KETOR-769789 format. One record per residue (C-alpha): residue number from 1; residue in one letter; x negated, y negated, z. Coordinates in Angstrom, 1 decimal. Each point is the difference from the previous one (the first is absolute). Layout:
R;seq;type;east;north;up
R;NUM;a;X;Y;Z
...
This chain:
R;seq;type;east;north;up
R;1;m;-80.5;25.5;-10.2
R;2;n;0.0;3.6;0.9
R;3;d;-2.0;2.1;-2.3
R;4;d;2.1;3.1;0.3
R;5;s;1.9;0.2;-3.3
R;6;s;3.0;1.7;1.7
R;7;t;0.6;-3.2;2.1
R;8;s;3.2;-1.9;-0.9
R;9;k;0.3;-3.8;0.3
R;10;p;2.8;-2.4;-0.9
R;11;l;-0.2;-1.5;-3.4
R;12;d;-0.4;-3.6;1.2
R;13;d;-3.2;1.2;2.0
R;14;l;-1.5;1.7;-2.9
R;15;t;0.6;-3.0;-2.3
R;16;s;-1.6;-2.3;2.5
R;17;t;-3.0;2.3;0.4
R;18;m;-0.4;0.0;-3.7
R;19;i;0.3;-3.7;-0.3
R;20;d;-2.6;-0.5;2.8
R;21;s;-2.4;2.4;-1.5
R;22;l;0.3;-1.7;-3.4
R;23;d;-0.3;-3.6;1.5
R;24;t;-3.0;1.1;2.1
R;25;e;-1.8;1.2;-3.2
R;26;g;0.9;-3.2;-1.8
R;27;t;1.5;2.0;-2.9
R;28;s;2.6;-1.5;-2.2
R;29;i;3.1;2.2;-0.7
R;30;c;-0.1;-1.1;-3.6
R;31;s;-3.7;0.9;-0.5
R;32;s;-1.1;3.4;-1.2
R;33;e;-1.5;0.7;3.3
R;34;g;3.2;-0.7;1.9
R;35;q;2.0;2.2;-2.4
R;36;n;-2.5;2.8;0.3
R;37;l;0.0;-0.4;3.8
R;38;l;3.8;0.3;0.1
R;39;s;0.0;3.1;-2.2
R;40;r;-2.3;2.1;2.2
R;41;g;1.5;2.8;2.1
R;42;a;3.2;0.5;-1.9
R;43;r;2.4;2.3;1.7
R;44;e;2.8;2.2;-1.0
R;45;s;2.8;-0.8;2.6
R;46;l;1.2;-3.3;1.4
R;47;t;3.2;-1.2;1.6
R;48;y;1.4;-3.5;0.4
R;49;d;-0.2;-0.3;3.8
R;50;e;-3.0;2.1;0.6
R;51;v;-3.2;1.0;-1.9
R;52;e;-2.8;2.3;0.7
R;53;v;-3.3;-1.7;0.3
R;54;p;-2.7;1.5;-2.2
R;55;e;-3.7;-0.1;1.2
R;56;e;-0.9;-3.1;-1.8
R;57;s;3.2;-1.8;1.1
R;58;h;0.9;-1.1;-3.5
R;59;v;2.8;1.0;-2.4
R;60;s;0.4;-0.5;-3.9
R;61;d;1.7;-3.2;-1.2
R;62;q;2.7;2.1;-1.5
R;63;e;0.7;1.8;3.3
R;64;m;0.1;-3.4;1.8
R;65;l;2.4;-1.2;-2.6
R;66;r;2.3;2.9;0.6
R;67;i;-0.1;-0.5;3.7
R;68;g;0.8;-3.7;-0.4
R;69;i;2.9;0.8;-2.4
R;70;g;1.2;2.4;2.6
R;71;k;0.1;-2.7;2.5
R;72;i;1.8;-2.3;-2.4
R;73;n;2.6;2.8;-0.6
R;74;e;0.7;0.3;3.7
R;75;q;0.2;-3.7;0.5
R;76;i;2.6;-0.4;-2.9
R;77;v;2.0;2.8;1.6
R;78;a;-0.2;-1.8;3.3
R;79;i;1.1;-3.3;-1.6
R;80;g;2.8;1.8;-1.7
R;81;m;2.1;-0.6;-3.0
R;82;g;1.2;-3.6;0.0
R;83;s;1.0;-3.1;-1.9
R;84;y;-3.3;-0.3;-1.8
R;85;q;0.0;3.5;-1.4
R;86;w;3.7;-0.2;-1.1
R;87;r;-0.7;-3.3;-1.8
R;88;l;-3.1;1.6;-1.6
R;89;f;2.1;3.0;-1.0
R;90;v;2.3;-2.3;-2.0
R;91;l;-2.9;-1.9;-1.5
R;92;c;-1.8;3.1;-1.0
R;93;g;3.3;1.3;-1.5
R;94;f;-0.2;-2.9;-2.4
R;95;g;-3.0;1.8;-1.5
R;96;w;2.1;3.2;-0.7
R;97;f;2.8;-2.3;-1.3
R;98;a;-2.1;-2.0;-2.3
R;99;d;-1.9;3.0;-1.4
R;100;n;3.2;1.7;-1.2
R;101;m;1.8;-3.1;-0.8
R;102;w;-2.6;-1.0;-2.5
R;103;l;-0.5;3.5;-1.4
R;104;q;3.8;0.3;-0.6
R;105;g;0.1;-3.6;-1.2
R;106;v;-2.5;0.7;-2.8
R;107;s;1.9;3.2;-1.0
R;108;v;3.4;-1.9;-0.3
R;109;v;-1.5;-2.9;-2.1
R;110;i;-2.0;2.1;-2.4
R;111;p;3.1;1.0;-2.2
R;112;a;0.9;-3.7;-0.4
R;113;l;-3.7;-0.7;-1.1
R;114;r;0.3;2.5;-2.6
R;115;r;2.5;-2.2;-1.9
R;116;e;-1.7;-3.2;0.7
R;117;f;-3.6;1.0;-0.9
R;118;g;0.8;2.7;-2.5
R;119;l;-1.6;3.0;2.0
R;120;s;-0.1;3.6;-0.8
R;121;e;0.6;2.6;2.7
R;122;t;-3.6;0.6;0.3
R;123;e;-0.6;-3.6;0.4
R;124;m;2.7;-0.3;2.7
R;125;g;-1.9;2.6;2.1
R;126;v;-3.2;-2.4;-0.3
R;127;g;1.8;-2.6;2.1
R;128;s;0.6;2.5;3.0
R;129;s;-3.6;1.2;-0.5
R;130;f;-1.4;-3.7;0.4
R;131;v;1.8;-0.5;3.3
R;132;m;-1.3;3.4;1.1
R;133;l;-3.5;-0.8;-1.1
R;134;g;0.2;-3.2;2.1
R;135;m;1.2;2.0;2.9
R;136;m;-2.8;2.5;-0.3
R;137;v;-2.6;-2.9;0.1
R;138;g;1.9;-1.7;2.8
R;139;s;0.2;3.2;2.1
R;140;a;-3.7;0.8;-0.4
R;141;v;-1.3;-3.6;0.6
R;142;w;2.4;-1.1;2.7
R;143;g;-0.4;3.4;1.9
R;144;v;-3.7;-0.5;0.3
R;145;l;0.3;-3.6;0.7
R;146;s;2.3;0.6;2.8
R;147;d;-2.9;2.1;1.7
R;148;v;-2.5;-2.8;-0.7
R;149;i;1.9;-3.4;0.5
R;150;g;2.8;1.3;2.3
R;151;r;3.7;0.9;-0.4
R;152;k;1.3;-3.5;0.8
R;153;p;-1.1;-2.1;-2.9
R;154;a;0.8;2.8;-2.5
R;155;f;3.4;0.4;1.3
R;156;t;1.1;-3.4;-1.2
R;157;l;-2.1;-0.4;-3.1
R;158;t;1.3;3.1;-1.7
R;159;l;3.6;-1.2;-0.1
R;160;l;-0.9;-3.5;-0.8
R;161;i;-1.8;1.2;-3.2
R;162;t;3.1;2.1;-0.8
R;163;a;2.3;-3.0;0.2
R;164;v;-2.1;-2.4;-2.1
R;165;f;-0.6;2.4;-2.9
R;166;g;3.5;1.4;0.1
R;167;f;1.4;-3.5;-0.5
R;168;w;-2.4;-0.6;-2.8
R;169;a;0.8;3.2;-1.8
R;170;a;3.6;-1.3;-0.4
R;171;s;-1.3;-2.7;-2.4
R;172;a;-1.8;2.3;-2.3
R;173;q;0.4;-0.8;-3.7
R;174;n;-1.3;3.3;-1.3
R;175;f;-0.7;3.4;1.3
R;176;a;-3.8;-0.5;0.4
R;177;q;0.6;-2.9;2.3
R;178;f;2.6;2.1;1.9
R;179;y;-2.2;3.0;0.4
R;180;w;-3.1;-1.6;1.4
R;181;r;2.1;-1.9;2.4
R;182;l;1.5;3.2;1.1
R;183;f;-3.4;1.3;0.5
R;184;m;-0.9;-3.0;2.3
R;185;l;3.4;0.5;1.9
R;186;g;-1.0;3.7;0.5
R;187;t;-3.4;-1.0;1.6
R;188;g;2.0;-1.6;2.8
R;189;v;3.0;2.2;0.6
R;190;g;-2.3;3.2;-0.6
R;191;g;-2.3;-1.0;2.9
R;192;n;2.8;-0.9;2.4
R;193;l;1.2;3.5;1.2
R;194;p;-3.3;1.4;1.0
R;195;i;-0.6;-3.1;2.2
R;196;d;3.5;0.0;1.5
R;197;g;-0.2;3.7;1.0
R;198;s;-3.4;-0.4;1.6
R;199;l;1.0;-3.2;1.9
R;200;f;3.3;1.3;1.4
R;201;l;-1.4;3.4;0.9
R;202;e;-2.8;-1.6;2.0
R;203;f;2.5;-2.0;2.1
R;204;v;2.7;2.5;0.7
R;205;p;0.1;2.3;3.1
R;206;a;-0.3;3.7;-0.7
R;207;s;3.6;0.5;1.4
R;208;h;1.3;-2.0;-3.0
R;209;g;-2.2;1.6;-2.7
R;210;n;3.1;1.0;-1.9
R;211;l;0.7;-3.7;-0.9
R;212;m;-2.8;0.4;-2.5
R;213;t;2.4;2.3;-2.0
R;214;l;3.0;-2.4;0.7
R;215;l;-2.1;-2.8;-1.8
R;216;s;0.8;2.1;-3.2
R;217;l;3.7;-1.2;0.5
R;218;f;-1.1;-3.3;-1.5
R;219;w;-1.1;1.9;-3.2
R;220;p;3.6;0.8;-1.1
R;221;l;1.2;-3.3;1.3
R;222;g;-2.4;-1.7;-2.5
R;223;q;1.4;2.1;-2.7
R;224;i;3.5;-0.8;1.0
R;225;f;-0.7;-3.7;-0.1
R;226;t;-1.3;0.2;-3.6
R;227;a;2.8;2.3;-0.9
R;228;v;2.7;-2.4;1.1
R;229;i;-1.6;-2.9;-1.8
R;230;a;-0.4;2.0;-3.1
R;231;w;3.5;1.3;0.1
R;232;r;1.5;-3.5;0.3
R;233;i;-2.4;-1.8;-2.4
R;234;i;-1.1;2.4;-2.8
R;235;p;3.6;0.7;-1.4
R;236;i;0.7;-3.6;-0.5
R;237;g;-3.4;-1.3;-0.9
R;238;s;-1.7;2.6;-2.2
R;239;c;0.1;1.2;-3.7
R;240;p;2.2;3.1;-0.7
R;241;a;-1.6;3.3;0.7
R;242;d;0.8;1.1;-3.5
R;243;l;-2.8;-1.3;-2.2
R;244;s;2.2;-0.2;-3.1
R;245;l;2.1;-2.8;1.5
R;246;p;-1.0;-3.5;-0.3
R;247;c;-1.6;-2.2;2.9
R;248;d;-0.7;-3.8;0.0
R;249;i;-3.3;-0.1;1.8
R;250;v;-0.9;-3.4;-1.1
R;251;g;3.4;-1.3;1.3
R;252;g;-0.7;1.4;3.4
R;253;e;2.2;3.1;-0.1
R;254;n;-2.7;2.1;1.6
R;255;w;-0.8;-2.1;3.1
R;256;a;0.7;2.6;2.8
R;257;w;-3.5;1.6;0.2
R;258;r;-1.6;-3.4;0.6
R;259;a;2.6;-0.8;2.8
R;260;i;-0.6;3.4;1.6
R;261;l;-3.8;-0.7;0.3
R;262;r;0.4;-3.3;1.4
R;263;i;2.6;1.2;2.6
R;264;l;-2.6;2.7;0.9
R;265;a;-2.8;-2.5;0.2
R;266;v;1.9;-2.4;2.2
R;267;s;1.0;2.8;2.4
R;268;t;-3.7;1.0;0.2
R;269;a;-1.0;-3.5;0.8
R;270;f;2.6;0.0;2.9
R;271;m;-1.6;3.1;1.3
R;272;v;-3.5;-1.7;0.1
R;273;l;1.5;-2.9;2.0
R;274;a;1.6;2.5;2.4
R;275;r;-3.5;1.5;0.5
R;276;v;-1.3;-3.4;0.8
R;277;l;2.7;-1.5;2.0
R;278;i;1.9;2.9;1.8
R;279;v;-2.9;1.3;2.1
R;280;n;-3.3;-1.1;1.1
R;281;m;-1.9;2.7;-1.8
R;282;l;-2.6;1.9;2.0
R;283;e;-3.0;1.8;-1.4
R;284;s;0.0;3.7;0.7
R;285;p;-2.0;0.7;3.2
R;286;k;-1.2;3.3;-1.4
R;287;y;-1.4;-1.6;-3.0
R;288;l;-1.6;-2.7;2.2
R;289;l;-1.7;2.7;2.2
R;290;s;-1.2;1.8;-3.2
R;291;v;-1.8;-3.1;-1.1
R;292;g;-1.7;-0.5;3.4
R;293;q;2.3;-2.7;1.4
R;294;p;1.4;1.6;3.2
R;295;e;0.5;-3.4;1.8
R;296;e;2.2;-1.2;-2.9
R;297;a;1.8;3.4;0.1
R;298;e;0.7;-0.5;3.8
R;299;r;1.3;-3.5;-0.7
R;300;v;2.4;1.3;-2.6
R;301;l;1.2;2.6;2.5
R;302;k;0.5;-2.6;2.6
R;303;e;2.0;-2.0;-2.5
R;304;l;2.1;2.9;-0.9
R;305;g;0.7;0.7;3.6
R;306;k;1.0;-3.6;0.5
R;307;i;2.4;0.1;-3.0
R;308;n;1.6;3.3;1.2
R;309;g;0.1;-1.1;3.7
R;310;y;-2.5;2.5;1.3
R;311;p;-1.1;-0.9;3.6
R;312;g;-2.9;2.3;0.4
R;313;e;-3.8;-0.3;-0.6
R;314;i;-1.6;0.6;-3.3
R;315;a;-2.7;2.7;-0.1
R;316;t;-3.7;-0.9;-0.7
R;317;l;-1.1;1.4;-3.4
R;318;p;-3.4;1.5;-0.8
R;319;r;-2.4;-2.8;-1.1
R;320;r;-1.9;2.0;-2.5
R;321;s;2.3;1.2;-2.6
R;322;l;-1.2;0.0;-3.7
R;323;s;1.7;1.0;-3.2
R;324;s;-1.5;2.4;-2.6
R;325;g;-3.5;-0.9;1.0
R;326;s;0.3;-3.6;-0.9
R;327;c;0.3;-3.2;2.0
R;328;r;2.8;-2.1;-1.4
R;329;e;1.7;-3.1;1.3
R;330;q;3.7;-0.7;-0.4
R;331;r;0.7;-3.3;-1.6
R;332;q;2.8;-2.5;0.0
R;333;l;2.1;-0.6;-3.2
R;334;k;-1.8;-3.3;-0.8
R;335;d;-3.3;1.9;-0.1
R;336;v;1.1;3.0;-2.2
R;337;w;-0.5;-1.5;-3.3
R;338;n;-3.4;-1.5;0.6
R;339;g;-1.0;3.2;1.8
R;340;l;1.1;2.2;-3.0
R;341;i;-2.2;-2.0;-2.2
R;342;d;-3.1;-0.4;2.1
R;343;e;0.1;3.7;1.3
R;344;w;1.4;1.6;-3.0
R;345;n;-2.8;2.6;-0.3
R;346;d;0.1;0.8;3.8
R;347;n;3.8;0.6;-0.2
R;348;i;-0.5;2.4;-2.9
R;349;v;-2.5;1.9;1.8
R;350;v;2.1;0.1;3.3
R;351;g;3.1;1.0;-2.2
R;352;s;-2.0;2.8;-1.8
R;353;r;-1.1;1.4;3.4
R;354;l;3.5;0.0;1.3
R;355;f;1.3;1.8;-3.1
R;356;l;-2.8;2.6;-0.1
R;357;s;0.6;0.8;3.7
R;358;l;3.4;1.3;-1.0
R;359;f;-1.8;2.9;-1.6
R;360;e;-2.1;1.2;2.9
R;361;i;-0.1;3.8;0.2
R;362;g;2.8;2.0;1.7
R;363;t;3.5;-1.0;0.8
R;364;t;-0.5;-3.6;-1.0
R;365;r;-0.9;0.9;-3.5
R;366;q;2.8;2.6;-0.3
R;367;t;2.5;-2.5;1.2
R;368;t;-1.3;-2.8;-2.2
R;369;v;0.2;2.0;-3.1
R;370;l;3.4;1.3;0.7
R;371;i;1.4;-3.3;0.9
R;372;f;-1.3;-1.6;-3.2
R;373;a;1.4;2.9;-2.0
R;374;i;3.5;-0.3;1.7
R;375;w;0.1;-3.9;-0.6
R;376;s;-1.0;0.5;-3.7
R;377;l;2.4;2.7;-0.8
R;378;i;2.9;-1.6;1.9
R;379;s;-0.6;-3.3;-1.8
R;380;l;-0.2;1.6;-3.4
R;381;g;3.3;1.8;0.5
R;382;y;1.8;-2.9;1.8
R;383;t;-0.9;-2.6;-2.6
R;384;m;0.9;2.2;-3.0
R;385;f;3.6;0.3;1.4
R;386;n;0.6;-3.4;1.9
R;387;g;-1.9;-2.1;-2.5
R;388;f;2.3;0.8;-2.7
R;389;l;3.1;0.7;2.2
R;390;p;2.3;-2.5;-1.9
R;391;i;-0.9;1.6;-3.2
R;392;f;0.7;3.6;1.4
R;393;l;3.3;-1.3;1.6
R;394;g;1.1;-1.8;-3.2
R;395;s;-0.5;3.1;-2.3
R;396;t;2.7;2.5;-0.3
R;397;p;-0.8;3.4;1.3
R;398;d;1.2;1.9;-3.1
R;399;g;-1.7;-2.5;-2.4
R;400;e;3.1;-0.2;-2.1
R;401;s;2.6;-2.1;2.0
R;402;p;0.0;-3.9;-0.3
R;403;p;-2.6;-1.8;2.0
R;404;i;1.0;-0.7;3.5
R;405;s;0.7;-3.8;0.5
R;406;i;-2.5;-2.3;1.7
R;407;d;2.4;-0.8;2.8
R;408;e;0.4;3.8;0.8
R;409;t;-3.7;0.7;-0.3
R;410;y;-1.0;-2.6;2.5
R;411;r;3.0;0.8;2.3
R;412;n;-1.5;3.6;0.2
R;413;y;-3.5;-1.4;0.4
R;414;m;1.3;-1.8;3.0
R;415;i;1.6;3.1;1.5
R;416;l;-3.2;1.9;-0.4
R;417;a;-1.8;-2.8;1.9
R;418;i;2.5;0.2;2.8
R;419;m;-0.4;3.7;0.2
R;420;g;-3.6;-0.5;1.0
R;421;v;0.9;-1.4;3.4
R;422;p;1.1;3.3;1.7
R;423;g;-3.4;1.5;-1.1
R;424;s;-2.0;-2.5;2.0
R;425;f;2.1;0.7;3.2
R;426;a;-0.3;3.8;-0.5
R;427;g;-3.8;-0.3;-0.3
R;428;m;-0.2;-2.0;3.2
R;429;f;1.8;2.6;2.0
R;430;l;-1.4;3.1;-1.6
R;431;i;-3.6;-0.8;0.5
R;432;d;0.2;0.4;3.6
R;433;t;1.8;3.3;-0.1
R;434;r;-1.7;3.5;-0.4
R;435;l;-0.5;-0.9;-3.7
R;436;g;-2.3;-2.7;0.9
R;437;r;-1.6;-2.3;-2.6
R;438;k;-1.3;2.6;-2.3
R;439;g;3.2;2.2;0.1
R;440;t;2.3;-2.9;-0.7
R;441;m;-2.2;-1.4;-2.8
R;442;a;-0.4;3.3;-1.7
R;443;a;3.8;0.9;0.2
R;444;s;1.1;-3.4;-1.4
R;445;t;-2.6;0.2;-2.8
R;446;f;1.1;3.4;-1.1
R;447;g;3.6;-1.1;0.1
R;448;t;-0.8;-3.0;-2.1
R;449;a;-1.8;2.1;-2.6
R;450;l;3.0;2.5;-0.1
R;451;f;2.7;-2.7;-0.6
R;452;l;-2.0;-1.9;-2.5
R;453;y;0.0;3.3;-2.0
R;454;v;3.8;0.3;0.6
R;455;f;0.4;-3.5;-1.3
R;456;t;-1.2;1.1;-3.5
R;457;f;2.9;2.4;-0.3
R;458;s;2.7;-2.5;0.8
R;459;q;2.8;0.3;-2.5
R;460;t;2.2;-2.9;1.3
R;461;p;-0.8;-3.4;1.4
R;462;e;1.6;1.0;3.3
R;463;f;-2.3;3.0;0.5
R;464;q;-2.9;-2.1;-1.1
R;465;l;0.9;-2.6;2.7
R;466;f;0.3;2.8;2.6
R;467;a;-3.4;1.5;-0.8
R;468;g;-1.7;-3.5;-0.1
R;469;s;1.6;-0.8;3.5
R;470;v;-1.6;3.1;1.5
R;471;v;-3.3;-0.9;-1.5
R;472;s;0.3;-3.5;1.5
R;473;v;0.7;1.3;3.5
R;474;l;-3.0;2.5;-0.1
R;475;q;-2.6;-2.1;-1.7
R;476;n;0.7;-2.8;2.5
R;477;c;-0.6;2.6;2.9
R;478;m;-3.1;1.2;-1.9
R;479;y;-1.5;-3.3;-0.4
R;480;g;0.8;-1.1;3.5
R;481;v;-1.7;2.9;1.6
R;482;l;-3.0;-0.3;-2.3
R;483;y;-0.4;-3.8;0.9
R;484;t;0.1;1.1;3.6
R;485;y;-2.4;3.0;-0.2
R;486;t;-2.7;-1.7;-2.0
R;487;p;-1.0;-2.9;2.3
R;488;e;0.4;2.4;3.1
R;489;i;-2.4;2.6;-1.5
R;490;f;-3.0;-2.3;-0.4
R;491;e;-1.8;-2.0;2.7
R;492;t;0.1;-3.8;0.5
R;493;n;-3.4;-0.8;-1.4
R;494;v;0.9;1.6;-3.4
R;495;r;3.8;-0.3;0.1
R;496;g;0.4;-2.9;-2.3
R;497;t;-2.6;1.5;-2.5
R;498;a;1.7;3.3;0.0
R;499;n;3.6;-1.5;-0.4
R;500;g;-1.3;-2.2;-2.7
R;501;a;-1.7;2.7;-2.0
R;502;a;2.9;2.3;0.3
R;503;a;2.4;-2.8;-1.3
R;504;a;-2.5;-0.9;-2.7
R;505;l;-0.1;3.7;-1.2
R;506;s;3.7;0.1;0.0
R;507;r;0.1;-3.3;-2.1
R;508;v;-2.5;1.6;-2.5
R;509;f;2.6;2.9;-0.6
R;510;g;2.8;-2.6;0.2
R;511;c;-1.8;-1.8;-3.1
R;512;l;0.0;3.3;-1.8
R;513;a;3.7;0.8;0.7
R;514;p;1.6;-2.7;-2.1
R;515;l;-2.2;0.4;-3.0
R;516;l;0.5;3.9;0.2
R;517;t;3.8;-0.5;0.4
R;518;g;0.2;-2.4;-2.9
R;519;l;-1.6;2.7;-2.2
R;520;l;1.9;2.9;1.3
R;521;l;3.3;-1.9;-0.4
R;522;n;-0.5;0.2;-3.7
R;523;i;0.1;3.7;0.2
R;524;s;2.9;0.5;2.5
R;525;m;1.6;-1.7;2.9
R;526;s;-0.6;3.2;2.1
R;527;v;-3.7;0.5;-0.5
R;528;p;-1.3;-2.8;2.2
R;529;l;2.4;1.2;2.7
R;530;f;-1.3;3.5;-0.1
R;531;l;-3.6;-1.4;0.4
R;532;a;1.1;-2.3;2.8
R;533;s;1.5;3.1;1.8
R;534;a;-3.3;2.0;-0.5
R;535;a;-2.2;-2.7;1.4
R;536;i;2.1;-0.5;3.2
R;537;f;0.1;3.8;0.5
R;538;g;-3.9;0.0;-0.2
R;539;a;-0.1;-2.6;2.6
R;540;g;2.1;2.1;2.3
R;541;l;-2.4;2.9;-0.4
R;542;c;-2.8;-2.3;1.0
R;543;m;1.8;-0.9;3.2
R;544;l;0.1;3.6;1.0
R;545;f;-3.8;0.0;0.3
R;546;l;-0.4;-3.1;2.1
R;547;p;-2.1;0.9;3.0
R;548;l;1.4;-2.3;2.6
R;549;e;3.5;-0.7;1.5
R;550;t;0.1;-3.5;1.5
R;551;r;3.3;0.3;2.1
R;552;g;-0.8;-0.8;3.6
R;553;r;-3.6;-0.9;-0.9
R;554;d;-1.5;-3.2;1.1
R;555;v;-1.0;-2.4;-2.8
R;556;l;-3.7;-0.5;0.1
C-alpha cells in the first residue's frame, strides 16, 4: 500500500488490506489487540466510494461502520422501494395502530371501572399511570435489546406480550388485578414503537424517507378503531354516567369494558400472526453490520433484492465493523431467552455503554438532551388531554348544563379520532418542503399548544368539538414528524437505544400525567388543560434549538 496519506483507494481495496494485515498478525477482531489495531489512525473525512489512506492504513471501527452503512444505503437505493418495504410499512404501521389503540382503549374503559370497582377520580388516574409505567419499562428494555439481540425477534415478541396480557386484563375481578395486568400489557406495546421505527427506517430508500411520517397515519386509525367500538358498545353495556342512578353490576349490566379489551386483544393477536405469516421477516442489514456480521448483512441484501426483483450485484461490505467497542453476535429467536439469562451482565454492560455514548460532548449531547426533553414534555401534555378525553368531552363547557349523553360523547370522540388522519398526510408532505423536519415539527407543536389553550375557553359543545378537532390534526402531524426525526438523527449502532430511551422518558411523564390530571380535576376542568398546553409549548421551544436538520440527509 502506498504510504502517502493523500493517496485515494477504493473502499474494497482498503478493507482487503486491513483484513490481510490483521490476518497476517494473527489478531482476532474481538480481542483487545484487534480493536486497538482497528482504532489507530482515526481520520476526519471519509466517503462511501473512496477513502483517504492514512499512513498506518487503518481506520477506526466507528469510521468503518459508517462507511459500511453508507454502502448499504447506496445498495438499498439501487434495489429500490419494492414489495418487501411496502409490506413492512403495513406491518410496522401495526405498531402505531396498536400503541394508540391500547392507550385510547384504557381511557375509554376507565370510566366504566369507576362504577364497578368504586374508584375515585384520583384512583382512575392510577389505571392510566400503570399502563404508562409498563410502557416506560418496555420502551427502555426493548429499545436496548433491539440493539443487542436484533430488531427481528423483538418485532414480534412485543405485540405478542400485549395481546396476552390485554386479554387477561378483561377478566380482572378487582382494580389491583386490572392494574398490574395493564402494566404487563404496557411492557409489550411500549417497546414496540422504537423497534418498528428503527426497522423500517433501516430498509427504506432515502427517496422514500417521508414514509416514516406517513406511518403516523396508523396512529389515528388505532384511535378510530377504538372509538368506533366504544361508540357502539359502551352506551348499551355500561352503567349510567350519572353516579346517582342505579346500576346492576352483579347482573352483568356493566359488561362493555370487558368486551372492548377482548376485542382489542384479539385484534393485536391478528397483528402478530400477520407479522409472522405475511412476510419472511429479514433482520436489518445495518444492525447486522454493526454487530460484526457483514456476510449475513450481504445475504439479507441479496434476499431483499430477490424479493424486489433487483437483477444487479450486491456490493461487498467491510469485514471489520464493530459496534460501540463491543463484539456481539446476533442471535435467532430460539436463542434469545437463554442468551439473556446466560449473558445478562454482559448485556447490561453493553446497554449501559450504548446509552452513555448518547451523551458524548458536542452536538450528540445537545441533540440527546433536547430530544429527551421534547418527548417528555409532549407526553405530559398529550396524555393529560387525550388520557381523559372522554371525560372532557362528556362535561359541559359552562359547568351548569346537563351532562352530555354517553352516545354523543363517544360520537364526538370518534370525530376527533378521524380528524387526526389529515395531520399525518400534512406532515408527510411538509417535511420535504423548506420547512423541513424541524420547521414542520415546531409549527405543529406550537399550534397544538395554542388550540389546547383555546379548548379551555369553549362555551358550547360545538366550539369544543371544533377546537378539539384542530388539536387532533396538529398533534398527529407533530407526533408523526417527531417519530421520523428521532430515529433519523441517531446512528444505527445506538438508534434502538436512543429511540427506546426517548420513549421510556415519555412514558415516565405519561405516568405522571394521569395522576396529576386526576388531582387537578378536583380543582377545575380547565386547570389540567392549561398545564397540558404549557408543556407542549415548552416542547416547541426545545425544537427551535435542535442543531441538525435531517431533510435530505443519509440515515447512518
